[in-house]
MIDOSE-1310 file (N, C-alpha, C; in nm, 2 decimals, decimal comma, always signed):
residues 203
mgfl	-1,40/+1,48/-2,75/-1,27/+1,43/-2,73/-1,27/+1,32/-2,63; -1,20/+1,21/-2,66/-1,20/+1,09/-2,58/-1,06/+1,07/-2,52; -1,06/+1,00/-2,40/-0,93/+0,98/-2,34/-0,92/+0,83/-2,31; -0,80/+0,77/-2,33/-0,78/+0,63/-2,31/-0,73/+0,61/-2,16
nsny	-0,77/+0,49/-2,11/-0,73/+0,46/-1,97/-0,58/+0,41/-1,97; -0,53/+0,40/-1,85/-0,39/+0,36/-1,84/-0,36/+0,22/-1,87; -0,25/+0,20/-1,94/-0,20/+0,06/-1,97/-0,05/+0,06/-1,92; -0,03/+0,01/-1,79/+0,10/+0,03/-1,73/+0,20/-0,07/-1,78
klya	+0,16/-0,18/-1,84/+0,26/-0,27/-1,91/+0,32/-0,20/-2,03; +0,23/-0,13/-2,10/+0,28/-0,05/-2,22/+0,37/+0,06/-2,17; +0,33/+0,13/-2,07/+0,41/+0,24/-2,02/+0,55/+0,20/-1,97; +0,55/+0,08/-1,90/+0,68/+0,03/-1,85/+0,77/-0,01/-1,96
dvsn	+0,72/-0,06/-2,07/+0,80/-0,10/-2,18/+0,86/+0,02/-2,25; +0,77/+0,12/-2,27/+0,82/+0,25/-2,33/+0,93/+0,31/-2,24; +0,90/+0,31/-2,11/+0,99/+0,37/-2,01/+1,13/+0,31/-2,02; +1,13/+0,17/-2,02/+1,26/+0,10/-2,03/+1,33/+0,13/-2,16
rvvr	+1,26/+0,15/-2,27/+1,32/+0,18/-2,40/+1,39/+0,32/-2,39; +1,32/+0,42/-2,33/+1,37/+0,55/-2,32/+1,49/+0,55/-2,23; +1,49/+0,48/-2,12/+1,61/+0,48/-2,03/+1,73/+0,41/-2,10; +1,70/+0,31/-2,18/+1,81/+0,25/-2,25/+1,87/+0,34/-2,35
tiqg	+1,79/+0,42/-2,41/+1,83/+0,52/-2,51/+1,92/+0,62/-2,44; +1,88/+0,67/-2,33/+1,95/+0,77/-2,25/+2,09/+0,71/-2,21; +2,08/+0,59/-2,17/+2,21/+0,52/-2,12/+2,32/+0,52/-2,22; +2,28/+0,52/-2,35/+2,38/+0,52/-2,45/+2,44/+0,66/-2,48
mvld	+2,40/+0,76/-2,41/+2,44/+0,90/-2,43/+2,51/+0,97/-2,31; +2,49/+0,92/-2,19/+2,54/+0,98/-2,07/+2,62/+0,89/-1,99; +2,69/+0,94/-1,89/+2,78/+0,86/-1,81/+2,70/+0,76/-1,72; +2,59/+0,81/-1,66/+2,52/+0,73/-1,56/+2,37/+0,76/-1,56
veay	+2,29/+0,66/-1,54/+2,14/+0,68/-1,54/+2,09/+0,60/-1,42; +2,00/+0,66/-1,35/+1,93/+0,59/-1,24/+1,78/+0,61/-1,26; +1,71/+0,50/-1,29/+1,56/+0,50/-1,30/+1,50/+0,54/-1,17; +1,41/+0,64/-1,17/+1,35/+0,69/-1,05/+1,20/+0,65/-1,04
sink	+1,13/+0,65/-1,15/+1,00/+0,60/-1,16/+0,97/+0,57/-1,30; +0,84/+0,53/-1,33/+0,81/+0,49/-1,46/+0,82/+0,60/-1,57; +0,82/+0,73/-1,52/+0,83/+0,84/-1,61/+0,94/+0,94/-1,57; +1,03/+0,90/-1,49/+1,14/+0,99/-1,45/+1,27/+0,91/-1,43
cwad	+1,38/+0,97/-1,46/+1,51/+0,91/-1,43/+1,61/+1,02/-1,40; +1,72/+0,99/-1,33/+1,82/+1,09/-1,31/+1,94/+1,05/-1,40; +2,01/+1,15/-1,46/+2,12/+1,12/-1,55/+2,23/+1,22/-1,52; +2,35/+1,17/-1,53/+2,47/+1,25/-1,52/+2,50/+1,31/-1,65
ligl	+2,49/+1,44/-1,67/+2,50/+1,50/-1,80/+2,64/+1,56/-1,82; +2,74/+1,52/-1,74/+2,88/+1,57/-1,76/+2,93/+1,51/-1,89; +2,98/+1,60/-1,97/+3,04/+1,56/-2,10/+2,94/+1,56/-2,21; +2,81/+1,58/-2,18/+2,71/+1,58/-2,29/+2,71/+1,72/-2,36
lgvl	+2,72/+1,72/-2,49/+2,74/+1,85/-2,56/+2,61/+1,93/-2,56; +2,49/+1,86/-2,57/+2,37/+1,93/-2,58/+2,25/+1,84/-2,53; +2,17/+1,89/-2,44/+2,06/+1,81/-2,39/+1,95/+1,79/-2,49; +1,95/+1,88/-2,59/+1,84/+1,86/-2,70/+1,86/+1,73/-2,77
gldr	+1,99/+1,68/-2,77/+2,02/+1,55/-2,83/+1,94/+1,44/-2,77; +1,92/+1,45/-2,63/+1,84/+1,34/-2,56/+1,70/+1,33/-2,62; +1,64/+1,45/-2,64/+1,50/+1,45/-2,69/+1,49/+1,40/-2,83; +1,59/+1,44/-2,91/+1,59/+1,40/-3,05/+1,61/+1,25/-3,06
kslt	+1,70/+1,19/-2,98/+1,73/+1,05/-2,99/+1,61/+0,97/-2,94; +1,54/+1,02/-2,84/+1,43/+0,95/-2,79/+1,31/+0,95/-2,89; +1,30/+1,06/-2,96/+1,20/+1,07/-3,06/+1,23/+0,98/-3,18; +1,36/+0,97/-3,21/+1,40/+0,89/-3,33/+1,38/+0,74/-3,30
rvhm	+1,43/+0,70/-3,18/+1,43/+0,55/-3,15/+1,30/+0,50/-3,09; +1,24/+0,58/-3,00/+1,12/+0,53/-2,93/+0,99/+0,61/-2,97; +1,01/+0,72/-3,05/+0,89/+0,80/-3,08/+0,83/+0,86/-2,96; +0,91/+0,89/-2,86/+0,86/+0,95/-2,73/+0,93/+1,07/-2,69
pigv	+0,87/+1,19/-2,69/+0,94/+1,31/-2,65/+0,96/+1,31/-2,50; +1,07/+1,37/-2,45/+1,10/+1,38/-2,31/+1,13/+1,52/-2,27; +1,12/+1,55/-2,14/+1,15/+1,68/-2,08/+1,28/+1,66/-2,00; +1,36/+1,76/-2,01/+1,49/+1,76/-1,93/+1,50/+1,88/-1,84
giss	+1,52/+1,85/-1,71/+1,54/+1,95/-1,61/+1,68/+1,94/-1,56; +1,75/+2,05/-1,55/+1,89/+2,06/-1,50/+1,90/+2,15/-1,38; +1,97/+2,10/-1,28/+1,99/+2,19/-1,16/+2,10/+2,12/-1,08; +2,13/+2,19/-0,96/+2,23/+2,14/-0,88/+2,19/+2,02/-0,79
trtl	+2,06/+2,00/-0,77/+2,01/+1,89/-0,69/+1,90/+1,82/-0,77; +1,87/+1,70/-0,73/+1,76/+1,62/-0,80/+1,63/+1,69/-0,78; +1,60/+1,73/-0,66/+1,47/+1,79/-0,64/+1,45/+1,92/-0,72; +1,54/+2,00/-0,73/+1,53/+2,12/-0,81/+1,52/+2,09/-0,96
alvs	+1,59/+1,99/-1,01/+1,58/+1,95/-1,15/+1,44/+1,90/-1,17; +1,38/+1,82/-1,08/+1,24/+1,77/-1,09/+1,14/+1,89/-1,10; +1,16/+1,99/-1,01/+1,07/+2,10/-1,00/+1,07/+2,18/-1,13; +1,19/+2,19/-1,19/+1,20/+2,27/-1,32/+1,11/+2,21/-1,43
iqtg	+1,09/+2,07/-1,42/+1,01/+2,01/-1,52/+0,86/+2,02/-1,48; +0,83/+1,99/-1,35/+0,69/+1,98/-1,31/+0,62/+2,12/-1,31; +0,69/+2,23/-1,30/+0,62/+2,36/-1,30/+0,55/+2,38/-1,43; +0,60/+2,32/-1,54/+0,54/+2,34/-1,67/+0,41/+2,26/-1,69
qhel	+0,37/+2,18/-1,59/+0,25/+2,10/-1,60/+0,13/+2,17/-1,54; +0,14/+2,29/-1,49/+0,03/+2,36/-1,43/+0,00/+2,48/-1,52; -0,12/+2,53/-1,50/-0,16/+2,65/-1,57/-0,08/+2,77/-1,52; -0,05/+2,86/-1,60/+0,04/+2,97/-1,56/-0,02/+3,06/-1,45
eerr	-0,16/+3,06/-1,44/-0,23/+3,14/-1,34/-0,22/+3,07/-1,20; -0,20/+2,94/-1,20/-0,20/+2,87/-1,07/-0,08/+2,89/-0,99; -0,10/+2,90/-0,86/+0,01/+2,90/-0,77/+0,08/+2,76/-0,77; +0,21/+2,76/-0,77/+0,28/+2,64/-0,77/+0,35/+2,61/-0,64
yyrs	+0,35/+2,48/-0,61/+0,41/+2,44/-0,48/+0,46/+2,30/-0,49; +0,58/+2,28/-0,46/+0,64/+2,14/-0,46/+0,73/+2,13/-0,35; +0,71/+2,02/-0,26/+0,80/+2,00/-0,15/+0,82/+1,85/-0,14; +0,94/+1,82/-0,09/+0,97/+1,68/-0,07/+1,05/+1,67/+0,07
lcip	+1,04/+1,56/+0,13/+1,10/+1,54/+0,26/+1,16/+1,40/+0,27; +1,29/+1,39/+0,31/+1,35/+1,26/+0,33/+1,35/+1,22/+0,48; +1,30/+1,11/+0,51/+1,29/+1,06/+0,65/+1,38/+0,94/+0,66; +1,50/+0,95/+0,72/+1,59/+0,84/+0,74/+1,54/+0,75/+0,85
lahp	+1,55/+0,62/+0,83/+1,51/+0,53/+0,93/+1,63/+0,46/+1,00; +1,61/+0,43/+1,13/+1,72/+0,37/+1,20/+1,74/+0,22/+1,16; +1,62/+0,16/+1,12/+1,62/+0,02/+1,08/+1,54/+0,01/+0,95; +1,58/-0,08/+0,86/+1,49/-0,11/+0,74/+1,36/-0,17/+0,79
idyt	+1,25/-0,14/+0,73/+1,12/-0,19/+0,77/+1,05/-0,24/+0,65; +0,97/-0,35/+0,66/+0,88/-0,40/+0,55/+0,74/-0,42/+0,60; +0,70/-0,35/+0,71/+0,57/-0,36/+0,77/+0,49/-0,25/+0,72; +0,38/-0,28/+0,64/+0,30/-0,17/+0,58/+0,25/-0,07/+0,68
rllv	+0,20/-0,11/+0,79/+0,15/-0,02/+0,89/+0,25/+0,08/+0,94; +0,37/+0,04/+0,96/+0,48/+0,13/+1,00/+0,52/+0,23/+0,88; +0,52/+0,17/+0,76/+0,55/+0,26/+0,65/+0,45/+0,37/+0,63; +0,32/+0,34/+0,65/+0,21/+0,44/+0,64/+0,23/+0,55/+0,75
qvvl	+0,27/+0,50/+0,87/+0,30/+0,60/+0,98/+0,41/+0,70/+0,94; +0,52/+0,64/+0,88/+0,63/+0,73/+0,84/+0,59/+0,83/+0,73; +0,51/+0,78/+0,63/+0,46/+0,87/+0,53/+0,38/+0,98/+0,58; +0,28/+0,95/+0,67/+0,20/+1,05/+0,73/+0,27/+1,15/+0,81
agld	+0,38/+1,10/+0,88/+0,46/+1,19/+0,96/+0,53/+1,29/+0,87; +0,57/+1,25/+0,75/+0,64/+1,34/+0,66/+0,55/+1,43/+0,59; +0,42/+1,38/+0,57/+0,32/+1,47/+0,49/+0,28/+1,59/+0,57; +0,26/+1,57/+0,70/+0,21/+1,68/+0,78/+0,29/+1,81/+0,78
piyr	+0,42/+1,81/+0,79/+0,49/+1,93/+0,79/+0,51/+2,00/+0,65; +0,48/+1,93/+0,54/+0,50/+1,99/+0,41/+0,37/+2,02/+0,34; +0,26/+1,98/+0,39/+0,13/+2,00/+0,33/+0,09/+2,15/+0,35; +0,04/+2,21/+0,24/-0,01/+2,35/+0,25/-0,14/+2,36/+0,18
egya	-0,24/+2,42/+0,24/-0,37/+2,44/+0,19/-0,37/+2,54/+0,08; -0,47/+2,53/-0,01/-0,49/+2,63/-0,11/-0,42/+2,60/-0,24; -0,36/+2,48/-0,26/-0,30/+2,44/-0,38/-0,37/+2,33/-0,45; -0,37/+2,32/-0,58/-0,44/+2,21/-0,65/-0,33/+2,11/-0,67
yskc	-0,32/+2,01/-0,58/-0,21/+1,91/-0,59/-0,25/+1,81/-0,70; -0,14/+1,78/-0,78/-0,16/+1,68/-0,89/-0,14/+1,54/-0,84; -0,05/+1,52/-0,74/-0,02/+1,39/-0,69/+0,06/+1,40/-0,57; +0,06/+1,29/-0,49/+0,15/+1,28/-0,37/+0,21/+1,14/-0,38
agvl	+0,33/+1,13/-0,35/+0,40/+0,99/-0,36/+0,50/+0,97/-0,25; +0,51/+0,85/-0,21/+0,62/+0,81/-0,12/+0,72/+0,72/-0,19; +0,84/+0,75/-0,18/+0,95/+0,68/-0,25/+1,04/+0,61/-0,15; +1,06/+0,48/-0,18/+1,14/+0,40/-0,09/+1,28/+0,40/-0,15
gsiv	+1,38/+0,41/-0,06/+1,52/+0,41/-0,10/+1,61/+0,32/-0,02; +1,73/+0,29/-0,06/+1,83/+0,21/+0,01/+1,76/+0,07/+0,05; +1,70/+0,01/-0,05/+1,64/-0,12/-0,02/+1,74/-0,23/-0,01; +1,73/-0,31/+0,09/+1,83/-0,42/+0,11/+1,75/-0,55/+0,14
qtde	+1,82/-0,66/+0,12/+1,77/-0,79/+0,16/+1,77/-0,80/+0,32; +1,68/-0,88/+0,37/+1,67/-0,88/+0,52/+1,79/-0,94/+0,58; +1,87/-1,03/+0,51/+1,98/-1,09/+0,56/+2,11/-1,02/+0,53; +2,10/-0,90/+0,47/+2,22/-0,82/+0,43/+2,23/-0,69/+0,51
ftpd	+2,15/-0,67/+0,61/+2,15/-0,55/+0,68/+2,24/-0,56/+0,81; +2,33/-0,47/+0,83/+2,41/-0,46/+0,95/+2,35/-0,36/+1,05; +2,30/-0,40/+1,16/+2,23/-0,31/+1,26/+2,33/-0,20/+1,31; +2,28/-0,08/+1,34/+2,35/+0,02/+1,40/+2,35/+0,00/+1,55
lfap	+2,47/-0,02/+1,61/+2,48/-0,04/+1,75/+2,43/+0,07/+1,84; +2,43/+0,19/+1,78/+2,39/+0,31/+1,86/+2,24/+0,35/+1,84; +2,18/+0,28/+1,75/+2,04/+0,31/+1,72/+1,95/+0,25/+1,82; +1,83/+0,30/+1,85/+1,73/+0,24/+1,94/+1,70/+0,10/+1,90
awqg	+1,68/+0,01/+2,00/+1,65/-0,13/+1,97/+1,52/-0,14/+1,90; +1,52/-0,23/+1,80/+1,39/-0,25/+1,72/+1,30/-0,33/+1,79; +1,17/-0,29/+1,80/+1,07/-0,36/+1,88/+0,98/-0,44/+1,78; +0,96/-0,57/+1,81/+0,87/-0,65/+1,73/+0,94/-0,71/+1,62
rpse	+0,86/-0,80/+1,54/+0,91/-0,87/+1,43/+0,82/-0,84/+1,31; +0,82/-0,72/+1,25/+0,73/-0,69/+1,14/+0,73/-0,78/+1,02; +0,85/-0,84/+0,99/+0,86/-0,93/+0,88/+0,78/-1,05/+0,89; +0,77/-1,11/+1,01/+0,68/-1,22/+1,03/+0,54/-1,18/+1,02
rmrv	+0,50/-1,07/+1,07/+0,36/-1,02/+1,06/+0,32/-1,00/+0,91; +0,41/-0,95/+0,83/+0,38/-0,93/+0,69/+0,37/-1,06/+0,62; +0,45/-1,16/+0,66/+0,44/-1,29/+0,59/+0,30/-1,35/+0,62; +0,25/-1,33/+0,74/+0,12/-1,38/+0,78/+0,01/-1,31/+0,69
vdri	+0,02/-1,18/+0,68/-0,07/-1,10/+0,60/-0,06/-1,15/+0,45; +0,05/-1,17/+0,40/+0,07/-1,21/+0,26/+0,01/-1,35/+0,24; +0,02/-1,44/+0,34/-0,04/-1,57/+0,32/-0,19/-1,57/+0,32; -0,25/-1,48/+0,41/-0,39/-1,47/+0,41/-0,45/-1,40/+0,28
nary	-0,38/-1,30/+0,23/-0,42/-1,24/+0,11/-0,41/-1,33/-0,01; -0,30/-1,42/-0,01/-0,29/-1,52/-0,12/-0,40/-1,62/-0,11; -0,45/-1,65/+0,00/-0,55/-1,75/+0,02/-0,69/-1,70/-0,01; -0,72/-1,58/+0,05/-0,86/-1,52/+0,04/-0,88/-1,41/-0,05
graa	-0,77/-1,37/-0,12/-0,79/-1,27/-0,22/-0,71/-1,14/-0,18; -0,67/-1,06/-0,28/-0,59/-0,94/-0,26/-0,67/-0,84/-0,17; -0,60/-0,79/-0,08/-0,66/-0,69/+0,02/-0,76/-0,75/+0,11; -0,76/-0,88/+0,13/-0,85/-0,94/+0,23/-0,81/-0,88/+0,37
lhvg	-0,68/-0,86/+0,39/-0,63/-0,78/+0,50/-0,56/-0,66/+0,44; -0,59/-0,54/+0,49/-0,52/-0,43/+0,44/-0,52/-0,32/+0,55; -0,45/-0,21/+0,52/-0,43/-0,11/+0,62/-0,57/-0,04/+0,65; -0,60/-0,02/+0,77/-0,73/+0,03/+0,81/-0,76/+0,17/+0,75
rvpa	-0,66/+0,25/+0,72/-0,68/+0,38/+0,67/-0,74/+0,38/+0,52; -0,72/+0,26/+0,46/-0,77/+0,24/+0,32/-0,91/+0,18/+0,33; -1,02/+0,24/+0,29/-1,15/+0,18/+0,30/-1,16/+0,05/+0,22; -1,24/-0,05/+0,27/-1,26/-0,17/+0,19/-1,32/-0,14/+0,06
dpgw	-1,41/-0,05/+0,05/-1,48/+0,00/-0,07/-1,46/+0,15/-0,08; -1,36/+0,20/-0,14/-1,33/+0,34/-0,14/-1,43/+0,42/-0,22; -1,52/+0,35/-0,30/-1,61/+0,43/-0,38/-1,56/+0,47/-0,52; -1,44/+0,44/-0,55/-1,38/+0,48/-0,67/-1,28/+0,37/-0,71
qmrr	-1,25/+0,35/-0,84/-1,16/+0,26/-0,89/-1,10/+0,30/-1,02; -0,99/+0,25/-1,06/-0,93/+0,29/-1,19/-1,02/+0,24/-1,30; -1,05/+0,33/-1,40/-1,13/+0,30/-1,51/-1,05/+0,23/-1,62; -1,10/+0,12/-1,67/-1,03/+0,04/-1,77/-1,11/+0,01/-1,90
ells	-1,22/+0,08/-1,91/-1,31/+0,06/-2,03/-1,24/+0,09/-2,16; -1,16/+0,20/-2,15/-1,09/+0,25/-2,27/-0,94/+0,23/-2,26; -0,90/+0,11/-2,23/-0,76/+0,08/-2,20/-0,67/+0,10/-2,33; -0,56/+0,17/-2,31/-0,47/+0,19/-2,43/-0,43/+0,05/-2,47
rgym	-0,41/+0,03/-2,60/-0,38/-0,10/-2,66/-0,23/-0,12/-2,63; -0,20/-0,25/-2,61/-0,06/-0,29/-2,58/+0,02/-0,32/-2,70; +0,05/-0,22/-2,78/+0,12/-0,24/-2,91/+0,25/-0,30/-2,90; +0,32/-0,27/-2,78/+0,46/-0,32/-2,76/+0,46/-0,45/-2,68
trwg	+0,35/-0,48/-2,61/+0,36/-0,59/-2,52/+0,27/-0,71/-2,55; +0,18/-0,69/-2,65/+0,08/-0,80/-2,68/+0,07/-0,82/-2,83; +0,10/-0,94/-2,88/+0,09/-0,96/-3,03/-0,05/-0,94/-3,08; -0,15/-0,98/-3,00/-0,29/-0,97/-3,04/-0,34/-0,83/-3,06
elp	-0,27/-0,73/-3,00/-0,32/-0,60/-3,01/-0,24/-0,51/-3,11; -0,16/-0,58/-3,19/-0,09/-0,50/-3,30/-0,19/-0,46/-3,40; -0,18/-0,34/-3,46/-0,28/-0,29/-3,56/-0,27/-0,37/-3,69
């Protein structure tokens, strides 16, 4: 049995097609990631219609999780991805920030601070992710007068890092917690063909 490597351009195209299909059936849709979205199902007569419409239009089956919160709806889908004998564990944590930040080092600190209280040993984790929310333009943010004063100018520091990486190559400067040579990399030898994104790869 062989496995193909990831083709994210293809996945993004399929994801967009699925979301557009769902948008035509529900009141509201919010894309969450390349393979997840939140949908308001009020007024929808049957959720099985979502899967049938996606199969008909995009030839892509989908899973639907329904609950009172987004986290519980997500858990109801993800529990089916593990073997029945495995212990299941899923936790998420929202960390509100007093100020928007775009400084990678500080973002890593926030993620690690949130990971420590929810991590549990003894589970076979499939993945861990940090999700950014309430993204705003730097000139559209109104500071909170009662929040602690923001120290430093991370935006200027990140601009310097971006200029250095643009000149000397990606990751010439990077977070110290990420090894310069981690000893592993994404395998691309058996890349999925871009049937929807590249004319030259059509069968």
